[in-house]
C-alpha positions as CSV (number, residue, x, y, z in Angstrom):
1,M,-32.7,-59.3,-76.9
2,K,-30.0,-57.6,-79.1
3,T,-31.5,-54.2,-78.1
4,L,-31.2,-54.9,-74.4
5,A,-27.6,-56.0,-74.8
6,Y,-26.8,-52.7,-76.6
7,Y,-28.5,-50.8,-73.8
8,L,-26.5,-52.5,-71.0
9,L,-23.3,-52.0,-73.0
10,G,-24.0,-48.3,-73.2
11,I,-24.6,-47.9,-69.5
12,F,-21.4,-49.9,-68.8
13,S,-19.4,-47.5,-71.0
14,L,-20.9,-44.4,-69.3
15,C,-19.8,-45.8,-65.9
16,I,-16.3,-46.4,-67.1
17,L,-16.1,-42.9,-68.6
18,N,-17.4,-41.4,-65.3
19,A,-14.9,-43.4,-63.3
20,C,-12.1,-42.2,-65.5
21,D,-13.3,-38.6,-65.2
22,N,-13.4,-38.9,-61.4
23,E,-9.8,-40.2,-61.4
24,E,-8.6,-37.3,-63.5
25,N,-10.6,-34.7,-61.4
26,P,-10.8,-36.0,-57.8
27,T,-12.5,-33.9,-55.1
28,P,-9.7,-32.0,-53.3
29,S,-9.1,-32.8,-49.7
30,K,-9.6,-30.3,-46.9
31,G,-5.8,-29.9,-46.7
32,E,-5.5,-29.2,-50.4
33,E,-8.2,-26.5,-50.2
34,E,-6.6,-24.9,-47.2
35,V,-3.1,-24.9,-48.7
36,Q,-4.6,-23.3,-51.8
37,K,-6.0,-20.5,-49.7
38,I,-2.6,-20.0,-48.0
39,V,-0.8,-19.9,-51.4
40,E,-3.2,-17.2,-52.6
41,V,-2.5,-15.0,-49.6
42,L,1.3,-15.6,-49.7
43,E,1.8,-15.0,-53.4
44,S,2.2,-11.2,-52.7
45,Q,5.1,-11.9,-50.3
46,T,8.2,-11.7,-52.5
47,E,10.6,-12.5,-49.7
48,I,9.2,-16.1,-49.4
49,S,8.5,-16.7,-53.1
50,Q,10.7,-19.8,-53.3
51,F,8.8,-21.4,-50.4
52,V,5.4,-20.4,-52.0
53,N,6.4,-22.1,-55.3
54,M,7.3,-25.3,-53.5
55,L,4.1,-25.1,-51.4
56,K,2.1,-25.1,-54.6
57,Q,3.5,-28.5,-55.5
58,V,3.4,-30.2,-52.1
59,D,1.3,-33.3,-52.0
60,V,-1.4,-33.0,-49.3
61,A,-4.1,-35.1,-51.0
62,D,-4.4,-37.3,-47.9
63,L,-4.6,-34.3,-45.5
64,N,-8.0,-33.8,-43.9
65,E,-6.9,-30.8,-41.7
66,N,-8.5,-27.5,-42.6
67,Q,-6.7,-25.6,-39.8
68,L,-2.9,-25.3,-40.3
69,T,0.1,-23.3,-39.1
70,V,2.8,-22.7,-41.7
71,F,6.4,-21.6,-41.1
72,A,7.4,-20.0,-44.4
73,V,11.2,-19.9,-45.0
74,K,12.7,-16.7,-46.3
75,N,14.5,-16.9,-49.7
76,P,18.2,-17.7,-49.0
77,N,20.9,-15.4,-50.2
78,T,22.5,-16.3,-53.6
79,A,25.7,-17.3,-51.9
80,S,24.0,-19.2,-49.0
81,R,25.2,-22.7,-48.4
82,T,22.4,-23.5,-46.0
83,A,20.2,-26.5,-46.5
84,Q,17.5,-26.2,-49.2
85,L,13.9,-27.2,-48.9
86,D,12.6,-30.1,-50.8
87,S,9.2,-31.9,-51.2
88,A,9.8,-33.8,-48.0
89,S,11.3,-31.2,-45.7
90,I,8.6,-28.6,-46.6
91,K,6.1,-30.8,-44.8
92,N,8.0,-30.2,-41.6
93,H,7.1,-26.5,-41.9
94,I,3.3,-27.2,-42.0
95,V,1.8,-27.9,-38.6
96,K,-1.6,-29.5,-37.8
97,G,-3.8,-27.0,-36.0
98,S,-4.2,-23.2,-36.2
99,Y,-1.9,-21.4,-33.6
100,A,-2.2,-17.7,-33.0
101,K,1.0,-16.1,-31.6
102,D,-0.5,-16.1,-28.1
103,D,-1.1,-19.8,-28.4
104,L,2.6,-20.5,-29.0
105,K,3.5,-20.7,-25.3
106,D,6.8,-21.9,-23.9
107,G,6.9,-25.7,-23.9
108,T,4.2,-26.2,-26.5
109,K,4.7,-29.2,-28.8
110,L,3.5,-29.0,-32.4
111,T,3.0,-31.8,-34.8
112,S,3.8,-31.3,-38.5
113,I,1.9,-33.0,-41.3
114,S,4.8,-35.4,-41.6
115,N,4.3,-36.3,-37.9
116,E,7.6,-34.6,-36.8
117,T,7.5,-32.9,-33.4
118,L,8.4,-29.2,-33.3
119,Y,9.2,-27.6,-29.9
120,V,8.2,-24.0,-28.9
121,T,10.4,-22.0,-26.6
122,R,9.3,-18.5,-25.7
123,T,10.6,-15.5,-23.7
124,G,8.2,-12.6,-23.8
125,N,7.3,-11.9,-27.4
126,D,10.3,-13.9,-28.8
127,V,9.1,-17.2,-30.1
128,L,11.4,-20.0,-31.4
129,I,10.5,-23.1,-33.2
130,N,13.2,-25.8,-32.7
131,G,15.5,-22.9,-32.0
132,I,14.6,-20.9,-35.1
133,N,13.1,-17.4,-34.2
134,I,9.9,-16.5,-36.0
135,I,9.9,-13.0,-37.6
136,G,7.1,-10.6,-36.8
137,D,3.5,-11.5,-36.3
138,A,1.2,-14.0,-37.9
139,I,-0.3,-13.7,-41.4
140,Q,-3.9,-15.0,-41.4
141,A,-4.8,-17.1,-44.4
142,G,-8.2,-18.9,-44.5
143,N,-8.5,-20.9,-41.2
144,S,-4.7,-20.9,-40.8
145,Y,-1.8,-18.8,-39.6
146,V,1.5,-18.3,-41.4
147,Y,4.8,-17.1,-39.8
148,I,8.0,-16.2,-41.6
149,V,11.3,-17.8,-40.4
150,P,14.8,-16.9,-41.5
151,K,15.9,-20.5,-42.3
152,I,14.9,-24.1,-42.5
153,I,13.6,-25.5,-39.1
154,P,15.7,-28.5,-38.1
155,V,13.9,-31.6,-36.8
156,G,14.9,-34.0,-34.0
157,E,15.3,-33.5,-30.3
158,K,14.2,-30.4,-28.5
159,P,17.0,-27.9,-29.0
160,V,19.0,-26.6,-26.1
161,T,18.3,-22.9,-25.5
162,T,20.7,-20.6,-23.7
163,Y,19.0,-18.3,-21.2
164,K,20.4,-15.2,-19.5
165,H,18.9,-16.0,-16.1
166,Q,17.7,-18.9,-14.1
167,T,15.3,-18.3,-11.2
168,T,14.5,-21.1,-8.8
169,I,11.3,-20.6,-6.7
170,K,11.2,-22.7,-3.6
171,V,7.9,-22.9,-1.7
172,N,7.9,-24.0,2.0
173,L,4.8,-24.9,3.9
174,I,4.7,-23.6,7.4
175,D,3.2,-26.3,9.7
176,G,5.1,-26.1,13.0
177,E,8.2,-26.6,10.8
178,Y,9.2,-26.0,7.2
179,K,8.0,-28.6,4.6
180,P,8.4,-28.5,0.8
181,L,5.1,-27.9,-0.8
182,D,4.5,-29.5,-4.2
183,G,1.8,-28.7,-6.8
184,V,2.1,-24.9,-6.3
185,S,1.3,-23.0,-9.5
186,I,3.7,-20.2,-10.3
187,A,2.5,-17.7,-13.0
188,A,5.6,-15.8,-14.3
189,K,5.7,-12.7,-16.4
190,N,8.3,-10.3,-17.9
191,G,8.5,-7.6,-15.3
192,D,9.0,-4.8,-17.9
193,T,6.5,-5.8,-20.6
194,G,4.0,-7.9,-18.6
195,A,4.3,-10.7,-21.3
196,E,3.6,-14.1,-19.9
197,L,6.5,-16.5,-19.5
198,G,4.2,-19.4,-18.6
199,T,2.9,-21.3,-15.5
200,F,5.4,-23.5,-13.6
201,T,4.6,-26.1,-10.9
202,T,6.7,-27.0,-7.9
203,D,7.9,-30.6,-7.7
204,A,8.2,-32.9,-4.7
205,T,11.1,-30.8,-3.3
206,G,8.8,-27.7,-3.5
207,T,10.9,-26.1,-6.3
208,A,10.2,-24.9,-9.8
209,V,12.9,-23.5,-12.2
210,I,12.1,-20.6,-14.5
211,S,14.8,-20.1,-17.2
212,H,14.3,-16.7,-19.0
213,N,15.9,-13.8,-20.7
214,C,14.0,-11.1,-18.8
215,D,16.0,-8.7,-16.7
216,T,13.0,-8.2,-14.4
217,L,10.6,-11.0,-13.4
218,T,7.2,-11.0,-11.6
219,Y,5.3,-14.0,-10.4
220,T,2.4,-15.1,-8.3
221,I,2.0,-18.4,-6.4
222,S,-1.2,-20.3,-5.8
223,K,-2.5,-23.6,-4.6
224,E,-6.1,-24.5,-3.6
225,G,-6.4,-24.7,0.2
226,Y,-3.1,-22.7,0.8
227,S,-2.2,-19.1,0.9
228,D,1.0,-17.0,1.1
229,L,-0.9,-14.4,3.2
230,S,-2.2,-14.5,6.8
231,D,-4.8,-11.8,7.7
232,G,-3.6,-9.8,4.8
233,F,0.1,-9.9,5.7
234,L,2.7,-11.6,3.4
235,L,4.4,-14.5,5.0
236,A,8.1,-14.2,5.6
237,G,8.7,-17.5,7.5
238,M,8.6,-18.5,11.1
239,E,10.0,-17.0,14.2
240,N,12.1,-19.0,16.7
241,N,9.0,-19.4,18.9
242,G,7.1,-21.0,16.1
243,N,4.9,-17.9,15.4
244,L,4.5,-16.7,11.8
245,S,6.7,-13.8,10.7
246,Y,5.6,-11.3,8.0
247,A,7.2,-9.2,5.3
248,D,7.9,-5.5,6.1
249,L,6.6,-4.4,2.7
250,N,6.9,-0.6,3.3
251,G,10.4,-0.9,4.8
252,D,9.7,1.1,7.9
253,G,11.1,-1.4,10.3
254,R,7.8,-2.5,11.8
255,I,4.8,-4.7,10.9
256,D,1.5,-2.8,11.0
257,E,-1.5,-2.0,8.8
258,G,0.8,-0.3,6.3
259,D,2.3,-3.7,5.4
260,K,-1.0,-5.4,4.5
261,V,-1.2,-6.5,0.9
262,S,-3.5,-4.1,-1.0
263,S,-4.7,-6.6,-3.6
264,E,-4.5,-10.4,-4.1
265,P,-2.7,-12.4,-5.3
266,Y,0.5,-10.8,-4.1
267,T,3.0,-10.2,-6.9
268,Y,6.6,-11.0,-6.2
269,Y,9.2,-9.0,-8.1
270,L,12.9,-9.7,-9.0
271,N,15.2,-7.2,-10.7
272,Y,18.3,-8.8,-12.2
273,K,19.5,-5.3,-13.4
274,E,20.5,-4.6,-9.8
275,R,22.1,-8.0,-9.2
276,P,25.4,-9.4,-10.4
277,E,24.1,-13.0,-10.2
278,S,22.3,-14.6,-13.2
279,I,21.1,-17.5,-11.0
280,L,18.9,-16.9,-8.0
281,T,16.8,-19.0,-5.6
282,E,13.9,-17.2,-4.0
283,T,11.9,-18.8,-1.1
284,C,8.2,-18.2,-0.6
285,Y,6.0,-19.4,2.3
286,M,2.5,-20.7,2.5
287,I,0.1,-21.9,5.1
288,A,-2.9,-24.2,4.9
289,V,-6.2,-22.3,5.0
290,N,-9.6,-23.8,5.6
291,E,-12.7,-23.2,3.4
292,T,-14.2,-20.6,5.6
293,E,-11.0,-18.5,5.7
294,T,-10.8,-18.7,1.9
295,A,-14.4,-17.6,1.6
296,L,-13.9,-14.7,4.0
297,T,-10.8,-13.5,2.1
298,E,-12.7,-13.7,-1.2
299,W,-15.6,-11.8,0.3
300,N,-13.4,-9.1,1.8
301,N,-11.7,-8.5,-1.5
302,A,-15.1,-8.3,-3.3
303,L,-16.4,-5.9,-0.6
304,K,-13.3,-3.7,-0.9
305,D,-13.8,-3.3,-4.7
306,Y,-17.5,-2.5,-4.1
307,N,-16.7,0.1,-1.5
308,N,-14.2,1.8,-3.9
309,E,-16.9,2.0,-6.5
310,L,-19.4,3.4,-4.0
311,L,-16.8,6.0,-2.9
312,N,-16.1,7.0,-6.5
313,M,-19.8,7.5,-7.2
314,E,-20.4,9.5,-4.0
315,M,-17.5,11.9,-4.8
316,Q,-19.0,12.6,-8.2
317,L,-22.5,13.0,-6.9
318,I,-21.7,15.4,-4.0
319,T,-18.8,17.4,-5.6
320,G,-19.3,17.0,-9.3
321,Y,-15.7,15.7,-9.5
322,G,-14.8,15.2,-13.1
323,G,-17.8,17.2,-14.3
324,S,-21.4,17.5,-13.1
325,P,-23.4,14.2,-13.6
326,Y,-26.6,16.2,-13.3
327,E,-26.3,18.0,-16.6
328,S,-27.8,15.1,-18.5
329,D,-29.8,12.0,-17.7
330,E,-27.3,10.0,-19.7
331,S,-24.5,11.0,-17.3
332,M,-26.6,10.0,-14.3
333,K,-27.6,6.7,-15.9
334,Y,-23.9,6.0,-16.8
335,L,-22.9,6.6,-13.1
336,A,-25.8,4.6,-11.8
337,N,-25.1,1.6,-14.1
338,I,-21.5,1.4,-13.0
339,Y,-22.5,1.4,-9.3
340,Y,-25.4,-1.1,-9.8
341,T,-23.2,-3.5,-11.7
342,S,-20.6,-3.4,-8.9
343,A,-23.3,-4.0,-6.2
344,F,-24.9,-6.8,-8.2
345,N,-21.6,-8.6,-8.8
346,T,-20.7,-8.3,-5.2
347,L,-24.1,-9.7,-4.1
348,E,-23.6,-12.6,-6.6
349,T,-20.2,-13.3,-5.0
350,G,-21.8,-13.2,-1.6
351,E,-24.6,-15.6,-2.5
352,K,-22.1,-18.0,-4.1
353,L,-20.0,-18.1,-0.9
354,L,-23.0,-18.4,1.4
355,N,-24.1,-21.5,-0.5
356,G,-20.8,-23.3,0.2
357,L,-20.6,-22.6,4.0
358,A,-21.9,-24.5,7.0
359,E,-25.2,-23.2,8.1
360,N,-24.3,-21.5,11.4
361,S,-20.6,-20.7,10.9
362,T,-19.5,-17.3,12.0
363,V,-18.0,-16.6,8.5
364,K,-21.4,-17.3,6.9
365,Q,-23.1,-15.0,9.4
366,T,-20.5,-12.2,8.6
367,I,-20.9,-12.5,4.9
368,Q,-24.7,-12.5,5.2
369,L,-24.6,-9.3,7.2
370,G,-22.4,-7.8,4.4
371,V,-25.0,-8.8,1.8
372,Y,-27.7,-7.0,3.8
373,R,-25.5,-3.9,4.1
374,I,-25.2,-3.7,0.3
375,K,-29.0,-4.1,-0.1
376,V,-29.5,-1.3,2.4
377,D,-27.1,0.8,0.2
378,L,-29.2,0.0,-2.9
379,Y,-32.3,1.0,-1.1
380,A,-30.6,4.3,-0.1
381,Y,-29.5,5.2,-3.6
382,F,-32.3,3.8,-5.8
383,G,-35.3,3.6,-3.4
384,T,-35.4,-0.2,-3.9
385,M,-33.2,-3.2,-3.3
386,F,-34.6,-4.8,-6.5
387,K,-34.9,-8.4,-5.5
388,S,-36.1,-10.7,-2.8
389,G,-34.4,-14.0,-3.6
390,S,-34.7,-14.4,-7.4
391,N,-37.9,-12.2,-7.6
392,F,-38.1,-8.5,-8.4
393,I,-40.0,-6.5,-5.9
394,S,-41.4,-3.0,-5.7
395,A,-39.9,-0.1,-3.6
396,D,-42.4,-0.5,-0.8
397,E,-41.9,-4.3,-0.7
398,S,-38.1,-3.7,-0.7
399,K,-38.4,-1.8,2.5
400,D,-40.7,-4.3,4.2
401,Q,-38.5,-7.2,3.1
402,L,-35.3,-5.6,4.3
403,I,-36.7,-5.0,7.7
404,S,-38.2,-8.5,7.9
405,N,-34.9,-10.1,6.8
406,L,-32.8,-8.0,9.3
407,K,-35.1,-8.8,12.2
408,Q,-35.0,-12.6,11.4
409,Y,-31.2,-12.4,11.0
410,K,-30.8,-10.6,14.4
411,E,-32.6,-13.4,16.2
412,T,-29.9,-16.0,15.2
413,C,-26.7,-14.0,14.5
414,P,-23.8,-14.0,17.0
415,N,-23.9,-11.3,19.7
416,E,-21.0,-9.4,18.2
417,L,-23.1,-8.8,15.0
418,K,-26.3,-7.8,16.6
419,N,-25.3,-4.1,17.1
420,E,-24.5,-3.7,13.4
421,T,-27.8,-5.4,12.5
422,S,-29.7,-2.9,14.7
423,F,-27.8,-0.1,13.0
424,L,-28.9,-1.3,9.6
425,L,-32.5,-1.6,10.8
426,A,-32.3,2.0,12.1
427,K,-30.9,3.2,8.8
428,V,-33.7,1.5,6.7
429,H,-36.4,3.0,9.0
430,M,-34.7,6.4,8.7
431,L,-34.5,6.2,4.9
432,A,-38.2,5.4,4.9
433,G,-39.0,8.3,7.2
434,E,-40.1,6.0,10.0
435,Y,-38.2,8.0,12.7
436,I,-39.7,6.4,15.8
437,D,-38.6,2.9,14.7
438,A,-35.2,4.3,13.6
439,Y,-34.8,5.9,17.1
440,D,-35.7,2.7,19.0
441,N,-33.1,0.7,17.0
442,I,-30.3,3.2,17.2
443,R,-30.9,3.9,20.9
444,S,-30.4,0.2,21.6
445,V,-26.9,0.1,20.2
446,I,-25.2,3.4,21.1
447,P,-25.0,2.6,24.8
448,N,-23.4,-0.7,23.8
449,G,-20.4,1.0,22.3
450,Y,-21.6,1.0,18.7
451,A,-21.4,4.8,18.5
452,D,-19.6,5.8,15.3
453,I,-20.4,9.1,13.6
454,E,-23.1,7.8,11.4
455,S,-24.9,6.1,14.3
456,K,-24.9,9.5,16.1
457,L,-26.2,11.2,13.0
458,I,-29.1,8.7,12.7
459,L,-29.9,9.3,16.4
460,A,-29.9,13.1,15.8
461,I,-32.2,12.8,12.8
462,S,-34.6,10.3,14.3
463,A,-34.8,12.2,17.7
464,K,-35.1,15.7,16.3
465,D,-39.0,15.7,16.4
466,S,-39.5,13.7,19.6
467,N,-36.5,14.5,21.8
468,L,-34.8,17.7,20.6
469,Q,-32.2,17.9,23.4
470,E,-31.0,14.3,22.7
471,A,-30.8,15.2,19.0
472,I,-28.7,18.3,19.8
473,N,-26.4,16.4,22.2
474,A,-25.8,13.6,19.6
475,L,-25.0,16.2,17.0
476,N,-22.7,18.2,19.2
477,E,-20.7,15.0,19.9
478,V,-20.1,14.7,16.2
479,R,-19.3,18.4,15.8
480,A,-16.8,18.2,18.6
481,S,-15.0,15.4,16.8
482,L,-14.8,17.7,13.7
483,G,-13.6,20.8,15.7
484,L,-16.9,22.6,15.3
485,N,-18.5,24.7,17.9
486,P,-21.5,23.2,19.7
487,I,-25.0,24.4,18.8
488,Q,-27.9,25.3,21.2
489,S,-30.8,24.8,18.8
490,L,-31.2,22.5,15.9
491,D,-32.1,23.4,12.3
492,G,-31.8,21.6,9.0
493,D,-28.9,23.6,7.8
494,E,-26.7,22.8,10.8
495,L,-27.7,19.2,10.6
496,I,-26.8,18.9,6.9
497,K,-23.6,20.9,7.4
498,T,-22.5,18.4,10.1
499,C,-23.5,15.5,7.9
500,H,-21.6,17.0,5.0
501,M,-18.4,17.5,7.0
502,S,-18.5,14.1,8.6
503,L,-19.7,11.9,5.7
504,N,-18.3,13.6,2.7
505,G,-17.7,10.8,0.2
506,K,-18.8,8.1,2.7
507,G,-22.5,7.7,2.2
508,L,-23.6,11.3,2.5
509,Y,-25.8,11.5,-0.6
510,P,-28.9,9.8,0.8
511,Y,-28.9,12.3,3.8
512,Y,-29.7,15.2,1.5
513,R,-32.9,13.4,0.6
514,I,-33.8,12.5,4.2
515,L,-33.3,16.1,5.3
516,E,-34.9,17.5,2.1
517,K,-31.9,19.6,1.3
518,N,-30.4,20.6,-2.1
519,I,-27.0,19.1,-2.7
520,N,-25.8,22.4,-4.1
521,C,-26.4,24.2,-0.8
522,Y,-22.8,23.5,0.0
523,D,-21.1,22.1,-3.1
524,M,-22.7,24.2,-5.9
525,V,-22.8,21.2,-8.2
526,A,-24.2,22.5,-11.5
527,G,-27.5,21.1,-12.8
528,F,-28.8,19.5,-9.6
529,N,-32.6,19.2,-9.5
530,A,-34.0,18.3,-6.1
531,S,-37.2,17.0,-7.6
532,K,-35.5,14.0,-9.2
533,H,-31.8,13.7,-8.4
534,H,-32.2,12.6,-4.8
535,L,-32.6,9.1,-6.2
536,L,-30.5,7.5,-9.0
537,P,-32.0,6.3,-12.2
538,I,-32.7,2.6,-12.3
539,P,-30.9,0.8,-15.1
540,Q,-33.2,0.1,-18.0
541,S,-32.0,-3.5,-18.2
542,V,-33.3,-4.0,-14.7
543,I,-36.7,-2.6,-15.6
544,D,-36.9,-4.8,-18.7
545,E,-35.8,-7.9,-16.8
546,S,-38.4,-7.3,-14.1
547,N,-41.2,-7.0,-16.7
548,E,-41.7,-3.5,-15.2
549,V,-42.3,-4.7,-11.7
550,I,-39.5,-2.2,-11.1
551,K,-40.5,1.3,-12.1
552,Q,-38.2,4.1,-13.2
553,N,-37.6,6.8,-10.5
554,N,-39.4,10.1,-11.0
555,G,-38.0,12.6,-13.4
556,Y,-35.9,10.2,-15.6
557,N,-36.8,9.4,-19.1
């Protein structure tokens, strides 16, 4: 019994010793660990040594934040009479959360570990915390950021900041009359540096105020379901008869194609350097747009980017612009990858828009035809369109699927789109060497007014073996438009020469393959090899993703 008592007494003593030891050496909090990391990084910064010494002593035992932002105060001059930091005020310089400089946006509110609110005001790269400008960029320490400030940050109400300029943006909705439009987002930037000033929102009066120190200002406006453009023209208000008026962007005194906005959203620009006023009010105009109009605008923008990429690739392929791509497989693969990515992204945009539109809407039919046109382009350059739906298909299946899709589409599409559908059918048949079918389709549209240069070239190529005179007549129509003399007989050189002059940079490349001509017969592009370069190399990522359903084109490693 006595032995048991001694045993229990021993265990009780050990528990007391362990408890005492834990009290003397408690586990540090997340905050203490993070502050220690910050101290270790800052100890080499002599200009803030006094702040660092005080930071070592700050009590953060109850702080469970391991991401902090610290505003370290520079050492004051010996004669300085400014306020001095103490164990309480230093906590106002430690903020919960880790803020990179880009995160310190105008209007942001920070909370210190003493639960004081610090206010961020920002113009360009100038960032102030409760009116105190931070110096330089962030110093990273552990999970945290440290900024140096010249003096102690005061606490209290948001400081009043004096700005050089005040720009009021007023947005009017045109709806038979002018109405203020609230909820419009205005993304403003410094016009010289491009630095973001923030996003502002119009109130019930349709206005938003941007106070700033920038001598130049750019901004864009946006609100879902509304636009400041109509058919590509920038709105400038409303005429006396109620019709929309547009901005004369090129300043030539008339509104025409030259005034269409080249890229969206339109960027407004203000230059205070040329104005005596420091306070300006600018008025912008918007109209309501429906879902189909928005979808068509988005599609047209995507299609424009795609066509630019296609044009850039064509110019390099047929002229060797910027160096011959044929000198190495890697150059060809690089060029092909850029084009394929652009085509694939545009197709993705098209499919997304198609899924959100009413089944038989004209806009949906228009976008669908645009999707088919890109797939015909892919077939022209790669020999395959890659996919039917979500499944990869071979080159032969691509041709058959394209023709089937276009025939089905032609049965239901509006009459105004049937001619272009027949044109695409003729082009696919021509690319596949099926000249009789190509001739039948192209002959059905040319008498109906769909008689552009490429249509006449397709007619000449598809008719050259069955109706030579018709082929010569079609080609001479193209040659006349180019100022070339008419020809009496047809040979491949004259045909490719006419194609070259009329389609240079606009889809010419596949015609060299159809007519079995070397690209360097006119352009002298170094390194061209007719046995493989008539088709582009298929991106390896596509081959891998298809589990080799898609095969690499001949001649490429």
